N, CA, C and O atoms as CSV, one atom per row, in Angstrom:
chain,resi,resn,atom,element,x,y,z
A,1,MET,N,N,-13.568,-48.495,-50.241
A,1,MET,CA,C,-12.803,-47.379,-50.644
A,1,MET,C,C,-13.140,-46.167,-49.808
A,1,MET,O,O,-14.270,-45.945,-49.372
A,2,ALA,N,N,-12.095,-45.405,-49.615
A,2,ALA,CA,C,-12.274,-44.199,-48.812
A,2,ALA,C,C,-12.761,-43.074,-49.684
A,2,ALA,O,O,-12.268,-42.861,-50.792
A,3,THR,N,N,-13.702,-42.382,-49.187
A,3,THR,CA,C,-14.204,-41.243,-49.942
A,3,THR,C,C,-13.528,-39.986,-49.423
A,3,THR,O,O,-13.315,-39.825,-48.221
A,4,SER,N,N,-13.206,-39.126,-50.324
A,4,SER,CA,C,-12.569,-37.884,-49.891
A,4,SER,C,C,-13.627,-36.827,-49.658
A,4,SER,O,O,-14.566,-36.646,-50.434
A,5,LYS,N,N,-13.432,-36.167,-48.593
A,5,LYS,CA,C,-14.377,-35.101,-48.272
A,5,LYS,C,C,-13.904,-33.844,-48.965
A,5,LYS,O,O,-12.719,-33.510,-48.959
A,6,SER,N,N,-14.821,-33.183,-49.539
A,6,SER,CA,C,-14.424,-31.933,-50.187
A,6,SER,C,C,-14.391,-30.825,-49.148
A,6,SER,O,O,-15.325,-30.630,-48.371
A,7,LYS,N,N,-13.305,-30.127,-49.170
A,7,LYS,CA,C,-13.156,-29.041,-48.210
A,7,LYS,C,C,-13.776,-27.787,-48.810
A,7,LYS,O,O,-13.482,-27.384,-49.936
A,8,ALA,N,N,-14.629,-27.205,-48.021
A,8,ALA,CA,C,-15.249,-25.973,-48.474
A,8,ALA,C,C,-14.269,-24.837,-48.264
A,8,ALA,O,O,-13.715,-24.660,-47.178
A,9,LYS,N,N,-14.073,-24.097,-49.291
A,9,LYS,CA,C,-13.173,-22.968,-49.170
A,9,LYS,C,C,-13.964,-21.792,-48.604
A,9,LYS,O,O,-15.026,-21.424,-49.105
A,10,SER,N,N,-13.415,-21.232,-47.564
A,10,SER,CA,C,-14.080,-20.077,-46.966
A,10,SER,C,C,-13.217,-18.854,-47.199
A,10,SER,O,O,-11.988,-18.908,-47.183
A,11,LYS,N,N,-13.891,-17.788,-47.408
A,11,LYS,CA,C,-13.168,-16.546,-47.605
A,11,LYS,C,C,-12.784,-15.987,-46.244
A,11,LYS,O,O,-13.628,-15.811,-45.366
A,12,LYS,N,N,-11.521,-15.717,-46.089
A,12,LYS,CA,C,-11.047,-15.145,-44.834
A,12,LYS,C,C,-10.971,-13.639,-44.991
A,12,LYS,O,O,-10.518,-13.107,-46.004
A,13,LYS,N,N,-11.432,-12.981,-43.949
A,13,LYS,CA,C,-11.341,-11.531,-43.948
A,13,LYS,C,C,-9.915,-11.159,-43.594
A,13,LYS,O,O,-9.274,-11.834,-42.789
A,14,PRO,N,N,-9.426,-10.108,-44.181
A,14,PRO,CA,C,-8.069,-9.694,-43.805
A,14,PRO,C,C,-8.045,-9.288,-42.339
A,14,PRO,O,O,-8.974,-8.663,-41.827
A,15,ALA,N,N,-6.978,-9.653,-41.698
A,15,ALA,CA,C,-6.858,-9.361,-40.269
A,15,ALA,C,C,-6.803,-7.853,-40.065
A,15,ALA,O,O,-6.114,-7.131,-40.786
A,16,ALA,N,N,-7.543,-7.403,-39.070
A,16,ALA,CA,C,-7.548,-5.982,-38.763
A,16,ALA,C,C,-6.190,-5.601,-38.185
A,16,ALA,O,O,-5.576,-6.366,-37.441
A,17,LYS,N,N,-5.745,-4.426,-38.536
A,17,LYS,CA,C,-4.465,-3.974,-38.009
A,17,LYS,C,C,-4.621,-3.643,-36.542
A,17,LYS,O,O,-5.512,-2.894,-36.141
A,18,LYS,N,N,-3.747,-4.209,-35.765
A,18,LYS,CA,C,-3.797,-3.959,-34.333
A,18,LYS,C,C,-2.930,-2.755,-34.013
A,18,LYS,O,O,-1.837,-2.583,-34.552
A,19,LYS,N,N,-3.455,-1.927,-33.117
A,19,LYS,CA,C,-2.681,-0.788,-32.669
A,19,LYS,C,C,-1.634,-1.294,-31.697
A,19,LYS,O,O,-1.925,-2.135,-30.847
A,20,PRO,N,N,-0.437,-0.795,-31.817
A,20,PRO,CA,C,0.584,-1.239,-30.864
A,20,PRO,C,C,0.218,-0.766,-29.462
A,20,PRO,O,O,-0.230,0.363,-29.261
A,21,THR,N,N,0.418,-1.651,-28.512
A,21,THR,CA,C,0.107,-1.281,-27.133
A,21,THR,C,C,1.278,-0.505,-26.568
A,21,THR,O,O,2.439,-0.884,-26.716
A,22,VAL,N,N,0.939,0.579,-25.922
A,22,VAL,CA,C,1.952,1.435,-25.327
A,22,VAL,C,C,1.694,1.491,-23.839
A,22,VAL,O,O,0.600,1.834,-23.391
A,23,LYS,N,N,2.715,1.151,-23.084
A,23,LYS,CA,C,2.568,1.211,-21.640
A,23,LYS,C,C,2.768,2.646,-21.195
A,23,LYS,O,O,3.717,3.321,-21.593
A,24,LYS,N,N,1.854,3.086,-20.366
A,24,LYS,CA,C,1.972,4.435,-19.843
A,24,LYS,C,C,3.009,4.437,-18.740
A,24,LYS,O,O,3.054,3.542,-17.896
A,25,LYS,N,N,3.825,5.443,-18.768
A,25,LYS,CA,C,4.827,5.567,-17.719
A,25,LYS,C,C,4.153,6.167,-16.498
A,25,LYS,O,O,3.485,7.198,-16.575
A,26,THR,N,N,4.340,5.513,-15.397
A,26,THR,CA,C,3.777,6.029,-14.157
A,26,THR,C,C,4.913,6.350,-13.206
A,26,THR,O,O,5.961,5.704,-13.208
A,27,LYS,N,N,4.678,7.343,-12.412
A,27,LYS,CA,C,5.682,7.709,-11.430
A,27,LYS,C,C,5.696,6.653,-10.341
A,27,LYS,O,O,4.657,6.124,-9.947
A,28,ALA,N,N,6.874,6.364,-9.872
A,28,ALA,CA,C,6.997,5.388,-8.796
A,28,ALA,C,C,6.393,5.970,-7.530
A,28,ALA,O,O,6.683,7.105,-7.153
A,29,LYS,N,N,5.571,5.199,-6.895
A,29,LYS,CA,C,4.949,5.640,-5.657
A,29,LYS,C,C,5.875,5.288,-4.504
A,29,LYS,O,O,6.548,4.257,-4.504
A,30,ASN,N,N,5.885,6.166,-3.541
A,30,ASN,CA,C,6.691,5.894,-2.353
A,30,ASN,C,C,5.993,4.831,-1.533
A,30,ASN,O,O,4.939,5.066,-0.942
A,31,LYS,N,N,6.583,3.692,-1.509
A,31,LYS,CA,C,6.007,2.605,-0.729
A,31,LYS,C,C,6.639,2.617,0.650
A,31,LYS,O,O,7.852,2.774,0.785
A,32,PRO,N,N,5.820,2.452,1.660
A,32,PRO,CA,C,6.402,2.441,3.002
A,32,PRO,C,C,7.241,1.193,3.220
A,32,PRO,O,O,6.960,0.127,2.672
A,33,ALA,N,N,8.251,1.346,4.015
A,33,ALA,CA,C,9.068,0.197,4.362
A,33,ALA,C,C,8.228,-0.754,5.203
A,33,ALA,O,O,7.545,-0.335,6.138
A,34,THR,N,N,8.285,-2.011,4.868
A,34,THR,CA,C,7.474,-2.979,5.603
A,34,THR,C,C,8.362,-4.057,6.193
A,34,THR,O,O,9.403,-4.416,5.643
A,35,LYS,N,N,7.920,-4.551,7.310
A,35,LYS,CA,C,8.586,-5.682,7.944
A,35,LYS,C,C,7.767,-6.913,7.633
A,35,LYS,O,O,6.588,-6.809,7.292
A,36,SER,N,N,8.364,-8.046,7.745
A,36,SER,CA,C,7.601,-9.270,7.560
A,36,SER,C,C,7.500,-9.974,8.900
A,36,SER,O,O,8.328,-9.782,9.790
A,37,GLY,N,N,6.487,-10.779,9.021
A,37,GLY,CA,C,6.306,-11.532,10.252
A,37,GLY,C,C,5.295,-10.873,11.171
A,37,GLY,O,O,4.626,-9.915,10.783
A,38,PRO,N,N,5.184,-11.387,12.393
A,38,PRO,CA,C,4.208,-10.838,13.325
A,38,PRO,C,C,4.535,-9.390,13.655
A,38,PRO,O,O,5.698,-9.015,13.806
A,39,GLY,N,N,3.500,-8.596,13.762
A,39,GLY,CA,C,3.684,-7.197,14.090
A,39,GLY,C,C,4.175,-6.370,12.915
A,39,GLY,O,O,4.663,-5.255,13.101
A,40,ALA,N,N,4.050,-6.907,11.705
A,40,ALA,CA,C,4.500,-6.173,10.529
A,40,ALA,C,C,3.628,-4.946,10.327
A,40,ALA,O,O,2.406,-5.002,10.465
A,41,SER,N,N,4.265,-3.860,10.004
A,41,SER,CA,C,3.566,-2.596,9.841
A,41,SER,C,C,3.520,-2.235,8.364
A,41,SER,O,O,4.490,-2.447,7.636
A,42,SER,N,N,2.406,-1.697,7.929
A,42,SER,CA,C,2.301,-1.286,6.542
A,42,SER,C,C,2.180,0.230,6.437
A,42,SER,O,O,1.722,0.739,5.414
A,43,ILE,N,N,2.579,0.956,7.467
A,43,ILE,CA,C,2.544,2.406,7.394
A,43,ILE,C,C,3.969,2.941,7.326
A,43,ILE,O,O,4.923,2.283,7.742
A,44,SER,N,N,4.085,4.142,6.795
A,44,SER,CA,C,5.404,4.748,6.662
A,44,SER,C,C,5.899,5.249,8.013
A,44,SER,O,O,5.136,5.382,8.970
A,45,ALA,N,N,7.178,5.519,8.059
A,45,ALA,CA,C,7.773,6.045,9.291
A,45,ALA,C,C,7.175,7.407,9.625
A,45,ALA,O,O,6.968,7.728,10.795
A,46,ALA,N,N,6.899,8.203,8.600
A,46,ALA,CA,C,6.310,9.525,8.827
A,46,ALA,C,C,4.909,9.401,9.420
A,46,ALA,O,O,4.540,10.163,10.313
A,47,GLU,N,N,4.135,8.449,8.926
A,47,GLU,CA,C,2.783,8.235,9.452
A,47,GLU,C,C,2.845,7.736,10.895
A,47,GLU,O,O,2.048,8.151,11.736
A,48,LYS,N,N,3.775,6.860,11.168
A,48,LYS,CA,C,3.937,6.354,12.530
A,48,LYS,C,C,4.311,7.495,13.476
A,48,LYS,O,O,3.794,7.582,14.590
A,49,GLN,N,N,5.204,8.360,13.027
A,49,GLN,CA,C,5.621,9.511,13.822
A,49,GLN,C,C,4.421,10.415,14.121
A,49,GLN,O,O,4.264,10.909,15.238
A,50,ARG,N,N,3.589,10.618,13.116
A,50,ARG,CA,C,2.400,11.455,13.297
A,50,ARG,C,C,1.445,10.842,14.317
A,50,ARG,O,O,0.883,11.554,15.150
A,51,LEU,N,N,1.262,9.537,14.253
A,51,LEU,CA,C,0.390,8.859,15.211
A,51,LEU,C,C,0.925,8.979,16.640
A,51,LEU,O,O,0.161,9.184,17.583
A,52,ILE,N,N,2.226,8.851,16.784
A,52,ILE,CA,C,2.831,8.983,18.115
A,52,ILE,C,C,2.648,10.408,18.630
A,52,ILE,O,O,2.317,10.607,19.798
A,53,GLN,N,N,2.861,11.396,17.765
A,53,GLN,CA,C,2.689,12.795,18.162
A,53,GLN,C,C,1.268,13.065,18.656
A,53,GLN,O,O,1.065,13.674,19.706
A,54,GLU,N,N,0.297,12.601,17.881
A,54,GLU,CA,C,-1.098,12.817,18.266
A,54,GLU,C,C,-1.430,12.111,19.577
A,54,GLU,O,O,-2.102,12.674,20.441
A,55,THR,N,N,-0.962,10.893,19.716
A,55,THR,CA,C,-1.237,10.140,20.938
A,55,THR,C,C,-0.598,10.811,22.146
A,55,THR,O,O,-1.219,10.902,23.205
A,56,ALA,N,N,0.643,11.283,21.996
A,56,ALA,CA,C,1.322,11.984,23.090
A,56,ALA,C,C,0.567,13.260,23.454
A,56,ALA,O,O,0.470,13.615,24.629
A,57,TYR,N,N,0.043,13.938,22.458
A,57,TYR,CA,C,-0.738,15.152,22.715
A,57,TYR,C,C,-1.968,14.830,23.562
A,57,TYR,O,O,-2.249,15.521,24.541
A,58,PHE,N,N,-2.690,13.794,23.188
A,58,PHE,CA,C,-3.906,13.437,23.933
A,58,PHE,C,C,-3.578,12.954,25.346
A,58,PHE,O,O,-4.350,13.186,26.277
A,59,ILE,N,N,-2.452,12.294,25.507
A,59,ILE,CA,C,-2.031,11.880,26.851
A,59,ILE,C,C,-1.756,13.130,27.695
A,59,ILE,O,O,-2.194,13.218,28.842
A,60,ALA,N,N,-1.028,14.097,27.117
A,60,ALA,CA,C,-0.737,15.350,27.837
A,60,ALA,C,C,-2.024,16.115,28.134
A,60,ALA,O,O,-2.169,16.717,29.197
A,61,GLN,N,N,-2.940,16.083,27.194
A,61,GLN,CA,C,-4.228,16.765,27.389
A,61,GLN,C,C,-4.977,16.154,28.577
A,61,GLN,O,O,-5.568,16.876,29.380
A,62,GLN,N,N,-4.951,14.838,28.683
A,62,GLN,CA,C,-5.651,14.160,29.776
A,62,GLN,C,C,-5.080,14.534,31.138
A,62,GLN,O,O,-5.803,14.521,32.134
A,63,ARG,N,N,-3.804,14.864,31.195
A,63,ARG,CA,C,-3.207,15.237,32.475
A,63,ARG,C,C,-3.136,16.749,32.648
A,63,ARG,O,O,-2.457,17.248,33.545
A,64,GLY,N,N,-3.844,17.479,31.780
A,64,GLY,CA,C,-3.947,18.931,31.910
A,64,GLY,C,C,-2.724,19.691,31.429
A,64,GLY,O,O,-2.511,20.825,31.858
A,65,PHE,N,N,-1.923,19.116,30.566
A,65,PHE,CA,C,-0.720,19.732,30.009
A,65,PHE,C,C,0.259,20.225,31.073
A,65,PHE,O,O,0.987,21.193,30.856
A,66,ALA,N,N,0.270,19.564,32.203
A,66,ALA,CA,C,1.225,19.939,33.255
A,66,ALA,C,C,2.640,19.679,32.752
A,66,ALA,O,O,2.904,18.611,32.200
A,67,PRO,N,N,3.550,20.625,32.928
A,67,PRO,CA,C,4.913,20.454,32.421
A,67,PRO,C,C,5.701,19.415,33.212
A,67,PRO,O,O,5.402,19.120,34.369
A,68,GLY,N,N,6.718,18.874,32.546
A,68,GLY,CA,C,7.627,17.954,33.219
A,68,GLY,C,C,7.441,16.493,32.866
A,68,GLY,O,O,8.267,15.663,33.246
A,69,ASN,N,N,6.380,16.154,32.152
A,69,ASN,CA,C,6.134,14.737,31.826
A,69,ASN,C,C,6.117,14.467,30.322
A,69,ASN,O,O,5.565,13.461,29.877
A,70,GLU,N,N,6.714,15.352,29.549
A,70,GLU,CA,C,6.640,15.227,28.092
A,70,GLU,C,C,7.297,13.942,27.580
A,70,GLU,O,O,6.754,13.265,26.706
A,71,ILE,N,N,8.451,13.620,28.123
A,71,ILE,CA,C,9.157,12.409,27.673
A,71,ILE,C,C,8.352,11.162,28.029
A,71,ILE,O,O,8.240,10.236,27.225
A,72,GLN,N,N,7.801,11.145,29.217
A,72,GLN,CA,C,6.974,10.010,29.644
A,72,GLN,C,C,5.747,9.885,28.744
A,72,GLN,O,O,5.359,8.777,28.374
A,73,ASP,N,N,5.131,11.025,28.390
A,73,ASP,CA,C,3.980,11.011,27.473
A,73,ASP,C,C,4.383,10.395,26.136
A,73,ASP,O,O,3.658,9.575,25.573
A,74,TRP,N,N,5.546,10.799,25.639
A,74,TRP,CA,C,6.017,10.300,24.343
A,74,TRP,C,C,6.264,8.794,24.393
A,74,TRP,O,O,5.878,8.066,23.478
A,75,LEU,N,N,6.901,8.335,25.454
A,75,LEU,CA,C,7.200,6.902,25.571
A,75,LEU,C,C,5.923,6.072,25.670
A,75,LEU,O,O,5.828,4.993,25.086
A,76,ILE,N,N,4.950,6.582,26.409
A,76,ILE,CA,C,3.665,5.885,26.510
A,76,ILE,C,C,2.985,5.856,25.149
A,76,ILE,O,O,2.416,4.840,24.750
A,77,ALA,N,N,3.049,6.981,24.439
A,77,ALA,CA,C,2.439,7.074,23.101
A,77,ALA,C,C,3.090,6.087,22.143
A,77,ALA,O,O,2.395,5.408,21.388
A,78,GLU,N,N,4.420,5.999,22.166
A,78,GLU,CA,C,5.121,5.028,21.302
A,78,GLU,C,C,4.661,3.618,21.593
A,78,GLU,O,O,4.408,2.835,20.677
A,79,LYS,N,N,4.555,3.298,22.862
A,79,LYS,CA,C,4.130,1.949,23.252
A,79,LYS,C,C,2.723,1.656,22.739
A,79,LYS,O,O,2.464,0.578,22.203
A,80,LYS,N,N,1.811,2.622,22.906
A,80,LYS,CA,C,0.426,2.415,22.452
A,80,LYS,C,C,0.351,2.260,20.947
A,80,LYS,O,O,-0.350,1.379,20.451
A,81,VAL,N,N,1.061,3.101,20.214
A,81,VAL,CA,C,1.030,3.022,18.753
A,81,VAL,C,C,1.624,1.702,18.270
A,81,VAL,O,O,1.083,1.070,17.362
A,82,ASN,N,N,2.732,1.288,18.874
A,82,ASN,CA,C,3.358,0.022,18.468
A,82,ASN,C,C,2.450,-1.180,18.760
A,82,ASN,O,O,2.491,-2.172,18.032
A,83,GLU,N,N,1.647,-1.103,19.798
A,83,GLU,CA,C,0.708,-2.187,20.108
A,83,GLU,C,C,-0.408,-2.258,19.053
A,83,GLU,O,O,-0.899,-3.336,18.717
A,84,ILE,N,N,-0.792,-1.082,18.543
A,84,ILE,CA,C,-1.899,-1.027,17.590
A,84,ILE,C,C,-1.467,-1.461,16.191
A,84,ILE,O,O,-2.190,-2.182,15.502
A,85,ILE,N,N,-0.295,-1.018,15.787
A,85,ILE,CA,C,0.122,-1.319,14.402
A,85,ILE,C,C,0.887,-2.558,14.329
A,85,ILE,O,O,1.313,-2.958,13.245
């Protein structure tokens, strides 16, 4: 014959009231436009522009700020920045 096991009754504590979770609203951050694949950049267009400006300045500085080569300085700077990023 099978014997029945007596189940011990346990007192359960009442469940604690949970506070409703509220998600905080956050402002959307400006994410830079990104490309996928090789040479993908994770910087914004404004940051890239700033890097080119600084690089062009240093190129002009190296040549003594002689006038007449500003466009060439800029093109060289763009090339260098694009190689880095």
